N, C-alpha and C positions, 0 to 999 in steps of 0.2 A: 479346276480339274481334280477328279478323285485320285488320290494316291494309288499308284499301281499295286502296292501290296494289299491295300484295302479292297481294291477292285478284284484282286485274286481271291480274297476271302469271300467276297460276295458270290463269285463264281462257284466256290466250294459249297456255299449255302444252297445254291440252286441244285447242286448234285446230291444233296442229302436225300436218301430214300427211306431210311428206317432208323430205329433207335440206336443201332450200333454206329451208323454213320454220324448221327447227332452227337453221341458220346465222344466219338473220335474227334469231331470238329471242335467241341468245347475244350477238350484236352489240348488241342493245338493252339487255342486262343491263349492259354497260359503262357506258352512260349512266345507268342507274338507280342503280348503285352508285357512280358517280363515280370510276371507276378508269381507269388508263391503258389497260389491256387486259383482256379477259375471253375465256377459251377453254374449250371443253368437249371432252375427249378421250373417245372411246368405242371399245371393242373391236368391230370389225366382225364380223358373224355368222360369217364363214368364217375369222376370225383377222385379225391386223393391226390398225392403228390408223386411225381417222377423226378428223379435227380440225375443229372448228367454232368460229367466233368471229373475233376481231380480231387474233390473232397474225399477224405478217407472213409472207407466203408464203415469202419468201427465208429467214427464220429456220427455218421448219418443214422446208423442203427440205434445208437444211444440217444441221439437227439429226438428221434421220432418215438422210440419206445417209451421214453420218459416224458413225452408230451412237452418238450421244451419249447416247441413252436407256439404254445399258448401264452408263454411269458416272454418271448424273444422281443427285445426292443426294436430289432431290425424289422421283424414282421409287422409289428405295430406301426412303425414309422412308414413303412411302404404302403400300408393300407390308407394312410392319410396324405400320401404324396404321389405325384406323377413324376417327380424329379429324383435324381440319384440321391441315395442316403449315405452319408459318411458315418461309419460306425462310431468314430470318436466324437461325433457331435451328439450322440445319444446319451440318455441317462441310464447308467449301468449300476446305480446305487442299491437297487433292491436285492434281496437275498437270492431270488430266483434268477435275476439277471447276472449276478456275480457267479453263480454256478454255471450258467450257460457260457459266460466269458472264459472262465477257467477251463472248462471242458474244451472249448474251442482252441485255447492256447495250448493245452496239452496235446492236441491233435495237429498242431502246426498250422492253424488257420489264421493266426493274427500276428500282431495286434491291430494292424490297419486293414480297412476294408471299405469298399463301396458296393452298394447293391442298387441296381437299376430296376424299379418295378415296371412291368409291362402289362397293359390291359388290351384285350382284344374286343371285337365288336359285339360279342355275345356274352360279355361278362367274364370271358376267359382271363386267367391271371397267370403270369409267369414272372420270373425275376432272374437277372444275371448278377452274380456276385464275383468280385475280384478281391483278393486279399494279398497282403505283403508284410514284410518285416521292417520297412523303412521307418524313420522317425516321422512324427506327425507332419512336420513341415515338408519333408521330402515327399511324403505321400500326396499331400495336396498339390505340390508342384508337378508331380508325375501325372496326377489326374487332369490337371489343366492341359497337359500335353496330349493326353489320351482320350479325353471325353468325347470329342467329335467322332472319332473312330468307334468308340464303344457304343455310343448312341445310334450311330448308323448301322452297326452290326446287329444290335438288339432289334431294331426295327425289321430288318430283313430276315433275321433268324426267327423271330416270332411269326412273321408272315408265312415262312416256310413250314413251321410246325403246324399252324392252323390249316394249311393246305393238306397236310398229312393226316389230320384228324378226320374221323368219319363225317360225311356230309350230313347236313341237318336241314336240307331244303324242305322236308316234310314235317319238321318240328312244329307242333301246334302252339308252342309257348312263345310269347314275346320275350325278347331279350331284356334282362334286368339292367337298370342303370348302375353306374359305379357305386353310388351310395346304397342302393338296394342290395348289391352284391356284398358290400361291407357289412351291412346289417345282418343279412342272412348268414354270412361267414362267422361272425362273432357269436350269433345265436347257436350255430352248430358247434362252436367250441365251448359252449357252456357258460358264457358270460351273461350276467344279469343285464337287464335293460338299462339300469343306472350306470353300470360299468361301460356298456357300449356307448351310451350317450356321452359319457365323460371322455372316452377314448376318441370318438369322432368329433368331439367339441360341438355337439348340437344338443338341443333340448330333448327331453323324453317325448314331448308332444311331436316334435319333428321326426324323431325316430319311429314313433308309432305310425306316422304317415308313410314312411318308407317301407315298413314291414307290411302294412296293409296293402300298399300298392304292389309289392312283390307277391303277396298272397293272391291277389286278384289275377295278376299276370300268369301265375302258375296254376290257377284254377284249383286252389287248395282249400280244404274245409276249415283248417285252422293253421296257426303258426307252426306247430310241430309238423303238420303235413306239408306245409310250404318248405320248411327246411329240408325234409326228406326228398321232396321233388327237386329242389335246387341242387342237392347233392347228386341224385340219380341222373339228372340231365346235364351234369357237368357245368353248372353255372357258378359254383362256388368252390373255394379251396378249403379243405378240412384237414 
């Protein structure tokens, strides 16, 4: 039987009507889970990122203005996984990663965190992040207690967000596969094919197949045109 408090949250999700409701709900999740912050990232219908929840505005402005998302180990890990990502399991040794980590700490986001990547049926991408100040062991034990609730809420929250997005019944383009979305997203971020292949742990030959398949689905003249179409039709996160 579903916990009554979780059932109440699912009822609240059904009542979300607009972005203000969504933001307020994500803020309430922070208190429900007893975390320092809770944030929900969602790809906007026309491309780009919308951020809801309690992450400080100063942090989000600096993060996106400085293009930190292009080097963020959390983002990279989420592209390669459908499972929750524990921030402390990631490699933060690079200079760019250290800058991101220190900026996050200075804005009260860490040091612990879990991010749940969420993918929709049309290549949509979203993620829910929770962070706290517990020790590593305390954080893992807390996640063990919370993970079923978190994953349940993520599923229903993303479904509600997709319902709120503009309908696409007349969209002439076929949906991209998760790997095609990954390939197009990294191309849009300016990574070379060699870098993308290494990040996705596939050969460049396989990567070319994904890119060509996406190009055909998008009816694009070339790769650049395909990336532009993928962004404009809301298939990828940039």
